[in-house]
All heavy atoms as a GROMACS GRO file, in nm:
protein
  576
    1MET      N    1   0.086  -0.116   0.001
    1MET     CA    2  -0.004   0.001  -0.001
    1MET      C    3   0.092   0.124  -0.001
    1MET      O    4   0.189   0.127   0.067
    1MET     CB    5  -0.089  -0.002   0.127
    1MET     CG    6  -0.201   0.088   0.122
    1MET     SD    7  -0.326   0.030   0.009
    1MET     CE    8  -0.437   0.162   0.008
    2SER      N    9   0.050   0.223  -0.076
    2SER     CA   10   0.131   0.341  -0.088
    2SER      C   11   0.118   0.435   0.032
    2SER      O   12   0.018   0.425   0.110
    2SER     CB   13   0.093   0.421  -0.211
    2SER     OG   14  -0.040   0.464  -0.198
    3GLN      N   15   0.211   0.515   0.056
    3GLN     CA   16   0.212   0.607   0.169
    3GLN      C   17   0.118   0.729   0.134
    3GLN      O   18   0.112   0.764   0.017
    3GLN     CB   19   0.350   0.657   0.198
    3GLN     CG   20   0.442   0.552   0.253
    3GLN     CD   21   0.577   0.609   0.281
    3GLN    OE1   22   0.621   0.713   0.224
    3GLN    NE2   23   0.651   0.555   0.377
    4ASN      N   24   0.056   0.786   0.233
    4ASN     CA   25  -0.013   0.910   0.213
    4ASN      C   26   0.084   1.023   0.207
    4ASN      O   27   0.185   1.022   0.268
    4ASN     CB   28  -0.116   0.928   0.329
    4ASN     CG   29  -0.223   0.821   0.321
    4ASN    OD1   30  -0.253   0.758   0.224
    4ASN    ND2   31  -0.292   0.806   0.434
    5ARG      N   32   0.041   1.130   0.131
    5ARG     CA   33   0.124   1.248   0.124
    5ARG      C   34   0.031   1.370   0.142
    5ARG      O   35  -0.087   1.362   0.111
    5ARG     CB   36   0.192   1.262  -0.015
    5ARG     CG   37   0.293   1.150  -0.046
    5ARG     CD   38   0.413   1.158   0.041
    5ARG     NE   39   0.501   1.055   0.011
    5ARG     CZ   40   0.602   1.066  -0.078
    5ARG    NH1   41   0.623   1.181  -0.138
    5ARG    NH2   42   0.679   0.965  -0.102
    6VAL      N   43   0.087   1.482   0.177
    6VAL     CA   44   0.011   1.608   0.187
    6VAL      C   45   0.022   1.675   0.052
    6VAL      O   46   0.131   1.697   0.001
    6VAL     CB   47   0.068   1.698   0.297
    6VAL    CG1   48  -0.007   1.833   0.296
    6VAL    CG2   49   0.055   1.632   0.435
    7VAL      N   50  -0.096   1.704  -0.011
    7VAL     CA   51  -0.103   1.770  -0.138
    7VAL      C   52  -0.206   1.880  -0.121
    7VAL      O   53  -0.323   1.854  -0.090
    7VAL     CB   54  -0.141   1.676  -0.253
    7VAL    CG1   55  -0.161   1.751  -0.380
    7VAL    CG2   56  -0.041   1.563  -0.267
    8GLU      N   57  -0.161   2.004  -0.142
    8GLU     CA   58  -0.246   2.120  -0.130
    8GLU      C   59  -0.315   2.125   0.008
    8GLU      O   60  -0.436   2.149   0.019
    8GLU     CB   61  -0.347   2.129  -0.242
    8GLU     CG   62  -0.294   2.157  -0.378
    8GLU     CD   63  -0.396   2.173  -0.485
    8GLU    OE1   64  -0.468   2.270  -0.477
    8GLU    OE2   65  -0.414   2.084  -0.566
    9GLY      N   66  -0.247   2.080   0.110
    9GLY     CA   67  -0.296   2.089   0.249
    9GLY      C   68  -0.383   1.973   0.289
    9GLY      O   69  -0.434   1.970   0.400
   10ARG      N   70  -0.394   1.868   0.202
   10ARG     CA   71  -0.483   1.756   0.239
   10ARG      C   72  -0.402   1.626   0.222
   10ARG      O   73  -0.317   1.611   0.132
   10ARG     CB   74  -0.600   1.740   0.135
   10ARG     CG   75  -0.693   1.862   0.138
   10ARG     CD   76  -0.803   1.839   0.039
   10ARG     NE   77  -0.754   1.818  -0.100
   10ARG     CZ   78  -0.767   1.900  -0.198
   10ARG    NH1   79  -0.834   2.011  -0.181
   10ARG    NH2   80  -0.722   1.871  -0.316
   11MET      N   81  -0.430   1.531   0.313
   11MET     CA   82  -0.368   1.400   0.300
   11MET      C   83  -0.433   1.325   0.188
   11MET      O   84  -0.557   1.314   0.181
   11MET     CB   85  -0.378   1.322   0.432
   11MET     CG   86  -0.293   1.372   0.543
   11MET     SD   87  -0.117   1.357   0.503
   11MET     CE   88  -0.080   1.197   0.573
   12VAL      N   89  -0.356   1.270   0.096
   12VAL     CA   90  -0.408   1.190  -0.015
   12VAL      C   91  -0.328   1.058  -0.028
   12VAL      O   92  -0.212   1.054   0.011
   12VAL     CB   93  -0.402   1.267  -0.149
   12VAL    CG1   94  -0.487   1.398  -0.143
   12VAL    CG2   95  -0.260   1.298  -0.191
   13ASP      N   96  -0.398   0.955  -0.073
   13ASP     CA   97  -0.329   0.830  -0.111
   13ASP      C   98  -0.309   0.829  -0.260
   13ASP      O   99  -0.348   0.927  -0.331
   13ASP     CB  100  -0.413   0.711  -0.058
   13ASP     CG  101  -0.548   0.699  -0.123
   13ASP    OD1  102  -0.578   0.778  -0.220
   13ASP    OD2  103  -0.628   0.616  -0.080
   14ALA      N  104  -0.252   0.723  -0.308
   14ALA     CA  105  -0.212   0.715  -0.450
   14ALA      C  106  -0.339   0.728  -0.537
   14ALA      O  107  -0.337   0.796  -0.639
   14ALA     CB  108  -0.142   0.583  -0.480
   15ARG      N  109  -0.445   0.660  -0.504
   15ARG     CA  110  -0.567   0.668  -0.587
   15ARG      C  111  -0.626   0.809  -0.593
   15ARG      O  112  -0.661   0.859  -0.698
   15ARG     CB  113  -0.671   0.571  -0.535
   15ARG     CG  114  -0.794   0.570  -0.616
   15ARG     CD  115  -0.898   0.468  -0.553
   15ARG     NE  116  -0.973   0.419  -0.663
   15ARG     CZ  117  -0.962   0.305  -0.726
   15ARG    NH1  118  -0.864   0.225  -0.688
   15ARG    NH2  119  -1.040   0.270  -0.823
   16ARG      N  120  -0.626   0.876  -0.476
   16ARG     CA  121  -0.684   1.015  -0.480
   16ARG      C  122  -0.586   1.106  -0.554
   16ARG      O  123  -0.636   1.200  -0.623
   16ARG     CB  124  -0.696   1.062  -0.332
   16ARG     CG  125  -0.750   1.205  -0.323
   16ARG     CD  126  -0.892   1.214  -0.372
   16ARG     NE  127  -0.935   1.353  -0.371
   16ARG     CZ  128  -0.990   1.415  -0.469
   16ARG    NH1  129  -1.018   1.356  -0.583
   16ARG    NH2  130  -1.027   1.540  -0.459
   17LEU      N  131  -0.458   1.094  -0.546
   17LEU     CA  132  -0.367   1.172  -0.621
   17LEU      C  133  -0.388   1.155  -0.772
   17LEU      O  134  -0.391   1.249  -0.843
   17LEU     CB  135  -0.218   1.138  -0.585
   17LEU     CG  136  -0.110   1.224  -0.655
   17LEU    CD1  137  -0.123   1.371  -0.625
   17LEU    CD2  138   0.030   1.172  -0.613
   18ALA      N  139  -0.400   1.033  -0.812
   18ALA     CA  140  -0.431   1.002  -0.956
   18ALA      C  141  -0.561   1.069  -0.998
   18ALA      O  142  -0.573   1.120  -1.108
   18ALA     CB  143  -0.435   0.848  -0.980
   19GLU      N  144  -0.658   1.068  -0.910
   19GLU     CA  145  -0.788   1.133  -0.940
   19GLU      C  146  -0.778   1.286  -0.957
   19GLU      O  147  -0.835   1.345  -1.038
   19GLU     CB  148  -0.893   1.094  -0.841
   19GLU     CG  149  -0.931   0.947  -0.850
   19GLU     CD  150  -1.025   0.899  -0.737
   19GLU    OE1  151  -1.038   0.976  -0.635
   19GLU    OE2  152  -1.076   0.795  -0.749
   20LEU      N  153  -0.687   1.344  -0.877
   20LEU     CA  154  -0.661   1.485  -0.888
   20LEU      C  155  -0.600   1.520  -1.020
   20LEU      O  156  -0.631   1.620  -1.081
   20LEU     CB  157  -0.571   1.532  -0.766
   20LEU     CG  158  -0.636   1.541  -0.633
   20LEU    CD1  159  -0.526   1.569  -0.528
   20LEU    CD2  160  -0.743   1.640  -0.630
   21VAL      N  161  -0.502   1.433  -1.065
   21VAL     CA  162  -0.440   1.458  -1.194
   21VAL      C  163  -0.545   1.433  -1.310
   21VAL      O  164  -0.548   1.513  -1.403
   21VAL     CB  165  -0.319   1.364  -1.211
   21VAL    CG1  166  -0.260   1.378  -1.349
   21VAL    CG2  167  -0.210   1.396  -1.105
   22GLU      N  168  -0.614   1.322  -1.305
   22GLU     CA  169  -0.703   1.279  -1.413
   22GLU      C  170  -0.828   1.367  -1.418
   22GLU      O  171  -0.884   1.382  -1.523
   22GLU     CB  172  -0.739   1.132  -1.392
   22GLU     CG  173  -0.811   1.072  -1.505
   22GLU     CD  174  -0.734   1.064  -1.634
   22GLU    OE1  175  -0.611   1.080  -1.640
   22GLU    OE2  176  -0.805   1.047  -1.743
   23GLY      N  177  -0.876   1.414  -1.304
   23GLY     CA  178  -0.998   1.488  -1.303
   23GLY      C  179  -1.121   1.404  -1.283
   23GLY      O  180  -1.232   1.453  -1.287
   24GLU      N  181  -1.106   1.277  -1.275
   24GLU     CA  182  -1.214   1.180  -1.255
   24GLU      C  183  -1.160   1.054  -1.194
   24GLU      O  184  -1.040   1.041  -1.173
   24GLU     CB  185  -1.289   1.152  -1.383
   24GLU     CG  186  -1.204   1.094  -1.493
   24GLU     CD  187  -1.275   1.083  -1.628
   24GLU    OE1  188  -1.339   1.182  -1.668
   24GLU    OE2  189  -1.270   0.973  -1.684
   25SER      N  190  -1.246   0.957  -1.160
   25SER     CA  191  -1.209   0.838  -1.096
   25SER      C  192  -1.121   0.751  -1.182
   25SER      O  193  -1.132   0.758  -1.308
   25SER     CB  194  -1.340   0.765  -1.057
   25SER     OG  195  -1.332   0.635  -1.068
   26VAL      N  196  -1.024   0.675  -1.121
   26VAL     CA  197  -0.938   0.589  -1.195
   26VAL      C  198  -0.960   0.448  -1.150
   26VAL      O  199  -1.015   0.422  -1.040
   26VAL     CB  200  -0.793   0.628  -1.170
   26VAL    CG1  201  -0.766   0.770  -1.223
   26VAL    CG2  202  -0.743   0.619  -1.025
   27MET      N  203  -0.921   0.351  -1.234
   27MET     CA  204  -0.940   0.210  -1.199
   27MET      C  205  -0.844   0.157  -1.096
   27MET      O  206  -0.877   0.090  -1.001
   27MET     CB  207  -0.923   0.121  -1.322
   27MET     CG  208  -1.028   0.149  -1.428
   27MET     SD  209  -1.012   0.037  -1.565
   27MET     CE  210  -1.056  -0.119  -1.486
   28GLU      N  211  -0.716   0.196  -1.106
   28GLU     CA  212  -0.611   0.147  -1.014
   28GLU      C  213  -0.495   0.252  -1.014
   28GLU      O  214  -0.471   0.320  -1.112
   28GLU     CB  215  -0.561   0.012  -1.067
   28GLU     CG  216  -0.466  -0.057  -0.977
   28GLU     CD  217  -0.428  -0.197  -1.025
   28GLU    OE1  218  -0.519  -0.264  -1.080
   28GLU    OE2  219  -0.312  -0.229  -1.010
   29ALA      N  220  -0.425   0.254  -0.908
   29ALA     CA  221  -0.310   0.349  -0.893
   29ALA      C  222  -0.198   0.278  -0.818
   29ALA      O  223  -0.218   0.196  -0.726
   29ALA     CB  224  -0.350   0.473  -0.819
   30GLU      N  225  -0.072   0.308  -0.862
   30GLU     CA  226   0.047   0.254  -0.798
   30GLU      C  227   0.089   0.352  -0.687
   30GLU      O  228   0.019   0.449  -0.663
   30GLU     CB  229   0.157   0.238  -0.902
   30GLU     CG  230   0.120   0.131  -1.003
   30GLU     CD  231   0.238   0.104  -1.099
   30GLU    OE1  232   0.327   0.187  -1.110
   30GLU    OE2  233   0.233   0.000  -1.170
   31SER      N  234   0.206   0.326  -0.631
   31SER     CA  235   0.252   0.412  -0.520
   31SER      C  236   0.296   0.555  -0.566
   31SER      O  237   0.332   0.572  -0.677
   31SER     CB  238   0.363   0.336  -0.441
   31SER     OG  239   0.470   0.322  -0.532
   32ILE      N  240   0.288   0.644  -0.471
   32ILE     CA  241   0.333   0.781  -0.498
   32ILE      C  242   0.486   0.786  -0.486
   32ILE      O  243   0.548   0.724  -0.404
   32ILE     CB  244   0.274   0.876  -0.394
   32ILE    CG1  245   0.124   0.877  -0.398
   32ILE    CG2  246   0.331   1.013  -0.407
   32ILE    CD1  247   0.056   0.952  -0.283
   33GLU      N  248   0.546   0.853  -0.586
   33GLU     CA  249   0.694   0.873  -0.592
   33GLU      C  250   0.732   1.016  -0.590
   33GLU      O  251   0.663   1.099  -0.643
   33GLU     CB  252   0.744   0.806  -0.726
   33GLU     CG  253   0.710   0.659  -0.744
   33GLU     CD  254   0.793   0.568  -0.658
   33GLU    OE1  255   0.905   0.602  -0.628
   33GLU    OE2  256   0.740   0.458  -0.627
   34ASP      N  257   0.845   1.043  -0.527
   34ASP     CA  258   0.903   1.179  -0.534
   34ASP      C  259   0.970   1.192  -0.672
   34ASP      O  260   1.021   1.092  -0.727
   34ASP     CB  261   1.008   1.196  -0.428
   34ASP     CG  262   0.954   1.202  -0.293
   34ASP    OD1  263   0.849   1.271  -0.269
   34ASP    OD2  264   1.001   1.134  -0.201
   35THR      N  265   0.968   1.310  -0.730
   35THR     CA  266   1.040   1.333  -0.854
   35THR      C  267   1.153   1.438  -0.827
   35THR      O  268   1.159   1.495  -0.721
   35THR     CB  269   0.949   1.393  -0.962
   35THR    OG1  270   0.906   1.524  -0.920
   35THR    CG2  271   0.828   1.304  -0.985
   36GLU      N  272   1.235   1.456  -0.922
   36GLU     CA  273   1.344   1.553  -0.910
   36GLU      C  274   1.300   1.684  -0.981
   36GLU      O  275   1.381   1.766  -1.022
   36GLU     CB  276   1.472   1.499  -0.968
   36GLU     CG  277   1.528   1.375  -0.903
   36GLU     CD  278   1.569   1.404  -0.763
   36GLU    OE1  279   1.620   1.514  -0.734
   36GLU    OE2  280   1.541   1.316  -0.676
   37ARG      N  281   1.166   1.702  -1.000
   37ARG     CA  282   1.116   1.817  -1.071
   37ARG      C  283   1.063   1.919  -0.977
   37ARG      O  284   1.009   1.890  -0.871
   37ARG     CB  285   1.003   1.770  -1.161
   37ARG     CG  286   1.044   1.678  -1.269
   37ARG     CD  287   0.928   1.621  -1.343
   37ARG     NE  288   0.844   1.720  -1.410
   37ARG     CZ  289   0.748   1.692  -1.496
   37ARG    NH1  290   0.714   1.562  -1.524
   37ARG    NH2  291   0.678   1.784  -1.552
   38ASP      N  292   1.070   2.042  -1.016
   38ASP     CA  293   1.001   2.154  -0.945
   38ASP      C  294   0.882   2.196  -1.028
   38ASP      O  295   0.885   2.189  -1.150
   38ASP     CB  296   1.099   2.276  -0.933
   38ASP     CG  297   1.213   2.247  -0.836
   38ASP    OD1  298   1.198   2.164  -0.742
   38ASP    OD2  299   1.326   2.306  -0.866
   39CYS      N  300   0.778   2.239  -0.960
   39CYS     CA  301   0.661   2.285  -1.024
   39CYS      C  302   0.693   2.405  -1.114
   39CYS      O  303   0.753   2.502  -1.070
   39CYS     CB  304   0.557   2.324  -0.919
   39CYS     SG  305   0.404   2.392  -0.992
   40PRO      N  306   0.641   2.404  -1.242
   40PRO     CA  307   0.666   2.520  -1.331
   40PRO      C  308   0.590   2.642  -1.293
   40PRO      O  309   0.617   2.755  -1.334
   40PRO     CB  310   0.623   2.466  -1.469
   40PRO     CG  311   0.532   2.355  -1.442
   40PRO     CD  312   0.570   2.294  -1.306
   41GLU      N  313   0.483   2.629  -1.204
   41GLU     CA  314   0.400   2.743  -1.169
   41GLU      C  315   0.447   2.805  -1.037
   41GLU      O  316   0.451   2.929  -1.027
   41GLU     CB  317   0.254   2.706  -1.158
   41GLU     CG  318   0.193   2.674  -1.295
   41GLU     CD  319   0.045   2.649  -1.290
   41GLU    OE1  320  -0.016   2.668  -1.186
   41GLU    OE2  321  -0.011   2.612  -1.392
   42CYS      N  322   0.480   2.720  -0.936
   42CYS     CA  323   0.512   2.780  -0.799
   42CYS      C  324   0.648   2.739  -0.749
   42CYS      O  325   0.692   2.792  -0.644
   42CYS     CB  326   0.401   2.746  -0.701
   42CYS     SG  327   0.410   2.576  -0.644
   43GLY      N  328   0.716   2.649  -0.816
   43GLY     CA  329   0.847   2.601  -0.772
   43GLY      C  330   0.842   2.498  -0.660
   43GLY      O  331   0.941   2.458  -0.606
   44GLY      N  332   0.725   2.450  -0.624
   44GLY     CA  333   0.705   2.346  -0.522
   44GLY      C  334   0.747   2.211  -0.570
   44GLY      O  335   0.786   2.191  -0.683
   45ASP      N  336   0.751   2.119  -0.481
   45ASP     CA  337   0.788   1.979  -0.506
   45ASP      C  338   0.676   1.911  -0.590
   45ASP      O  339   0.558   1.924  -0.562
   45ASP     CB  340   0.809   1.899  -0.376
   45ASP     CG  341   0.928   1.951  -0.296
   45ASP    OD1  342   1.022   2.000  -0.364
   45ASP    OD2  343   0.924   1.939  -0.175
   46VAL      N  344   0.716   1.824  -0.683
   46VAL     CA  345   0.626   1.752  -0.769
   46VAL      C  346   0.627   1.608  -0.737
   46VAL      O  347   0.740   1.546  -0.724
   46VAL     CB  348   0.658   1.777  -0.919
   46VAL    CG1  349   0.574   1.689  -1.009
   46VAL    CG2  350   0.637   1.926  -0.956
   47LEU      N  351   0.520   1.540  -0.722
   47LEU     CA  352   0.503   1.397  -0.702
   47LEU      C  353   0.460   1.331  -0.828
   47LEU      O  354   0.395   1.395  -0.913
   47LEU     CB  355   0.400   1.371  -0.588
   47LEU     CG  356   0.424   1.436  -0.455
   47LEU    CD1  357   0.302   1.409  -0.366
   47LEU    CD2  358   0.551   1.372  -0.392
   48SER      N  359   0.484   1.201  -0.841
   48SER     CA  360   0.432   1.131  -0.956
   48SER      C  361   0.358   1.005  -0.904
   48SER      O  362   0.381   0.957  -0.796
   48SER     CB  363   0.545   1.083  -1.051
   48SER     OG  364   0.624   0.984  -0.992
   49VAL      N  365   0.263   0.961  -0.989
   49VAL     CA  366   0.189   0.839  -0.953
   49VAL      C  367   0.149   0.771  -1.089
   49VAL      O  368   0.111   0.839  -1.186
   49VAL     CB  369   0.063   0.876  -0.871
   49VAL    CG1  370  -0.033   0.964  -0.949
   49VAL    CG2  371  -0.008   0.751  -0.828
   50GLY      N  372   0.166   0.638  -1.096
   50GLY     CA  373   0.123   0.567  -1.213
   50GLY      C  374  -0.018   0.516  -1.190
   50GLY      O  375  -0.048   0.474  -1.074
   51TYR      N  376  -0.100   0.530  -1.290
   51TYR     CA  377  -0.240   0.485  -1.272
   51TYR      C  378  -0.305   0.439  -1.401
   51TYR      O  379  -0.253   0.466  -1.513
   51TYR     CB  380  -0.327   0.594  -1.206
   51TYR     CG  381  -0.339   0.725  -1.296
   51TYR    CD1  382  -0.446   0.740  -1.380
   51TYR    CD2  383  -0.243   0.823  -1.284
   51TYR    CE1  384  -0.457   0.851  -1.460
   51TYR    CE2  385  -0.256   0.939  -1.357
   51TYR     CZ  386  -0.360   0.957  -1.446
   51TYR     OH  387  -0.377   1.066  -1.524
   52MET      N  388  -0.418   0.370  -1.392
   52MET     CA  389  -0.490   0.321  -1.501
   52MET      C  390  -0.627   0.394  -1.506
   52MET      O  391  -0.710   0.363  -1.422
   52MET     CB  392  -0.515   0.168  -1.501
   52MET     CG  393  -0.384   0.090  -1.511
   52MET     SD  394  -0.415  -0.086  -1.501
   52MET     CE  395  -0.506  -0.110  -1.654
   53PRO      N  396  -0.642   0.486  -1.601
   53PRO     CA  397  -0.775   0.551  -1.619
   53PRO      C  398  -0.878   0.462  -1.687
   53PRO      O  399  -0.998   0.479  -1.668
   53PRO     CB  400  -0.742   0.676  -1.701
   53PRO     CG  401  -0.619   0.645  -1.774
   53PRO     CD  402  -0.543   0.547  -1.688
   54SER      N  403  -0.827   0.361  -1.759
   54SER     CA  404  -0.912   0.262  -1.819
   54SER      C  405  -0.840   0.130  -1.838
   54SER      O  406  -0.720   0.124  -1.802
   54SER     CB  407  -0.953   0.310  -1.965
   54SER     OG  408  -0.841   0.316  -2.050
   55VAL      N  409  -0.910   0.032  -1.884
   55VAL     CA  410  -0.850  -0.100  -1.888
   55VAL      C  411  -0.732  -0.107  -1.986
   55VAL      O  412  -0.639  -0.185  -1.968
   55VAL     CB  413  -0.964  -0.202  -1.937
   55VAL    CG1  414  -0.902  -0.327  -1.994
   55VAL    CG2  415  -1.051  -0.234  -1.823
   56THR      N  416  -0.729  -0.020  -2.089
   56THR     CA  417  -0.629  -0.034  -2.193
   56THR      C  418  -0.521   0.079  -2.184
   56THR      O  419  -0.443   0.090  -2.274
   56THR     CB  420  -0.699  -0.011  -2.330
   56THR    OG1  421  -0.768   0.105  -2.338
   56THR    CG2  422  -0.793  -0.134  -2.350
   57GLU      N  423  -0.523   0.156  -2.076
   57GLU     CA  424  -0.424   0.264  -2.070
   57GLU      C  425  -0.356   0.272  -1.935
   57GLU      O  426  -0.418   0.257  -1.831
   57GLU     CB  427  -0.500   0.398  -2.102
   57GLU     CG  428  -0.412   0.518  -2.112
   57GLU     CD  429  -0.496   0.641  -2.149
   57GLU    OE1  430  -0.618   0.645  -2.122
   57GLU    OE2  431  -0.435   0.734  -2.207
   58PHE      N  432  -0.223   0.299  -1.938
   58PHE     CA  433  -0.147   0.324  -1.816
   58PHE      C  434  -0.082   0.464  -1.833
   58PHE      O  435  -0.023   0.488  -1.935
   58PHE     CB  436  -0.041   0.220  -1.795
   58PHE     CG  437   0.040   0.242  -1.670
   58PHE    CD1  438  -0.010   0.195  -1.545
   58PHE    CD2  439   0.158   0.312  -1.667
   58PHE    CE1  440   0.054   0.220  -1.430
   58PHE    CE2  441   0.230   0.340  -1.549
   58PHE     CZ  442   0.174   0.293  -1.428
   59VAL      N  443  -0.099   0.547  -1.738
   59VAL     CA  444  -0.055   0.685  -1.741
   59VAL      C  445   0.034   0.715  -1.614
   59VAL      O  446   0.003   0.666  -1.510
   59VAL     CB  447  -0.172   0.782  -1.745
   59VAL    CG1  448  -0.129   0.930  -1.735
   59VAL    CG2  449  -0.257   0.753  -1.860
   60THR      N  450   0.139   0.800  -1.636
   60THR     CA  451   0.212   0.853  -1.524
   60THR      C  452   0.167   0.996  -1.507
   60THR      O  453   0.178   1.076  -1.603
   60THR     CB  454   0.360   0.845  -1.540
   60THR    OG1  455   0.398   0.708  -1.561
   60THR    CG2  456   0.432   0.903  -1.421
   61GLY      N  457   0.114   1.030  -1.393
   61GLY     CA  458   0.070   1.164  -1.364
   61GLY      C  459   0.162   1.236  -1.269
   61GLY      O  460   0.230   1.172  -1.192
   62TYR      N  461   0.172   1.369  -1.279
   62TYR     CA  462   0.259   1.457  -1.198
   62TYR      C  463   0.168   1.560  -1.133
   62TYR      O  464   0.083   1.614  -1.196
   62TYR     CB  465   0.362   1.521  -1.288
   62TYR     CG  466   0.446   1.422  -1.356
   62TYR    CD1  467   0.415   1.378  -1.492
   62TYR    CD2  468   0.556   1.355  -1.298
   62TYR    CE1  469   0.488   1.284  -1.554
   62TYR    CE2  470   0.629   1.261  -1.361
   62TYR     CZ  471   0.598   1.225  -1.494
   62TYR     OH  472   0.673   1.127  -1.557
   63LYS      N  473   0.191   1.583  -1.004
   63LYS     CA  474   0.113   1.680  -0.926
   63LYS      C  475   0.199   1.760  -0.832
   63LYS      O  476   0.278   1.700  -0.758
   63LYS     CB  477  -0.001   1.607  -0.853
   63LYS     CG  478  -0.085   1.689  -0.766
   63LYS     CD  479  -0.183   1.773  -0.842
   63LYS     CE  480  -0.273   1.858  -0.751
   63LYS     NZ  481  -0.218   1.987  -0.721
   64CYS      N  482   0.184   1.887  -0.832
   64CYS     CA  483   0.252   1.974  -0.735
   64CYS      C  484   0.188   1.954  -0.599
   64CYS      O  485   0.068   1.946  -0.584
   64CYS     CB  486   0.245   2.120  -0.778
   64CYS     SG  487   0.325   2.234  -0.660
   65GLN      N  488   0.269   1.949  -0.494
   65GLN     CA  489   0.223   1.937  -0.361
   65GLN      C  490   0.162   2.066  -0.306
   65GLN      O  491   0.087   2.071  -0.214
   65GLN     CB  492   0.337   1.893  -0.263
   65GLN     CG  493   0.371   1.748  -0.279
   65GLN     CD  494   0.464   1.701  -0.174
   65GLN    OE1  495   0.585   1.709  -0.184
   65GLN    NE2  496   0.409   1.649  -0.062
   66ASP      N  497   0.206   2.179  -0.364
   66ASP     CA  498   0.166   2.310  -0.312
   66ASP      C  499   0.058   2.385  -0.388
   66ASP      O  500  -0.009   2.468  -0.330
   66ASP     CB  501   0.288   2.397  -0.301
   66ASP     CG  502   0.396   2.339  -0.212
   66ASP    OD1  503   0.360   2.275  -0.112
   66ASP    OD2  504   0.518   2.348  -0.244
   67CYS      N  505   0.044   2.361  -0.513
   67CYS     CA  506  -0.061   2.435  -0.599
   67CYS      C  507  -0.135   2.340  -0.680
   67CYS      O  508  -0.118   2.218  -0.680
   67CYS     CB  509   0.012   2.543  -0.678
   67CYS     SG  510   0.099   2.483  -0.822
   68ALA      N  511  -0.227   2.389  -0.765
   68ALA     CA  512  -0.319   2.311  -0.846
   68ALA      C  513  -0.254   2.251  -0.974
   68ALA      O  514  -0.317   2.176  -1.045
   68ALA     CB  515  -0.436   2.389  -0.884
   69TRP      N  516  -0.125   2.281  -1.006
   69TRP     CA  517  -0.069   2.232  -1.128
   69TRP      C  518  -0.058   2.083  -1.131
   69TRP      O  519  -0.026   2.017  -1.027
   69TRP     CB  520   0.077   2.288  -1.140
   69TRP     CG  521   0.147   2.240  -1.262
   69TRP    CD1  522   0.136   2.294  -1.387
   69TRP    CD2  523   0.230   2.126  -1.275
   69TRP    NE1  524   0.212   2.215  -1.476
   69TRP    CE2  525   0.268   2.111  -1.408
   69TRP    CE3  526   0.273   2.027  -1.184
   69TRP    CZ2  527   0.353   2.011  -1.453
   69TRP    CZ3  528   0.358   1.923  -1.224
   69TRP    CH2  529   0.393   1.918  -1.360
   70SER      N  530  -0.090   2.028  -1.244
   70SER     CA  531  -0.072   1.881  -1.270
   70SER      C  532  -0.055   1.862  -1.420
   70SER      O  533  -0.091   1.939  -1.500
   70SER     CB  534  -0.193   1.805  -1.216
   70SER     OG  535  -0.308   1.832  -1.292
   71ALA      N  536   0.002   1.744  -1.453
   71ALA     CA  537   0.024   1.703  -1.588
   71ALA      C  538   0.033   1.552  -1.596
   71ALA      O  539   0.040   1.487  -1.494
   71ALA     CB  540   0.154   1.767  -1.642
   72ASP      N  541   0.036   1.498  -1.714
   72ASP     CA  542   0.060   1.351  -1.732
   72ASP      C  543   0.146   1.331  -1.852
   72ASP      O  544   0.191   1.425  -1.923
   72ASP     CB  545  -0.070   1.278  -1.744
   72ASP     CG  546  -0.158   1.317  -1.859
   72ASP    OD1  547  -0.107   1.338  -1.969
   72ASP    OD2  548  -0.277   1.344  -1.844
   73ASP      N  549   0.184   1.205  -1.881
   73ASP     CA  550   0.278   1.168  -1.980
   73ASP      C  551   0.212   1.140  -2.119
   73ASP      O  552   0.279   1.096  -2.206
   73ASP     CB  553   0.372   1.057  -1.938
   73ASP     CG  554   0.298   0.926  -1.915
   73ASP    OD1  555   0.175   0.924  -1.924
   73ASP    OD2  556   0.361   0.826  -1.894
   74ARG      N  557   0.086   1.170  -2.130
   74ARG     CA  558   0.019   1.154  -2.261
   74ARG      C  559   0.071   1.253  -2.359
   74ARG      O  560   0.101   1.366  -2.325
   74ARG     CB  561  -0.132   1.174  -2.248
   74ARG     CG  562  -0.202   1.067  -2.164
   74ARG     CD  563  -0.348   1.098  -2.162
   74ARG     NE  564  -0.426   0.998  -2.091
   74ARG     CZ  565  -0.498   1.034  -1.979
   74ARG    NH1  566  -0.502   1.155  -1.932
   74ARG    NH2  567  -0.565   0.938  -1.914
   75GLU      N  568   0.078   1.215  -2.490
   75GLU     CA  569   0.124   1.306  -2.588
   75GLU      C  570   0.007   1.366  -2.665
   75GLU      O  571  -0.098   1.328  -2.670
   75GLU     CB  572   0.215   1.238  -2.685
   75GLU     CG  573   0.352   1.203  -2.616
   75GLU     CD  574   0.453   1.149  -2.709
   75GLU    OE1  575   0.436   1.164  -2.831
   75GLU    OE2  576   0.546   1.092  -2.664
   0.00000   0.00000   0.00000
C-alpha cells in the first residue's frame, strides 16, 4: 500500500492523487513517488503516480504538492 502525502494541504493516497491529476475516478493506482522536478508554476515539489484511467491505458501523472498544477505523460 502506498504512503499518504500532503497535497495542497490535504492528506491523499495514490488513488486520490491520480484522481486529482485525471480529473475523474481511476481504476487502479500505484505508489506515490518523489520526482526531481520543481513545479513550473510555483516552484514546489512535484510527486508522480502511475495509474490506469481505463482497462487499456497506463498513465504517469505529475502533481505539485503546493498548488493546483498537474500534468501527465500523454502526448
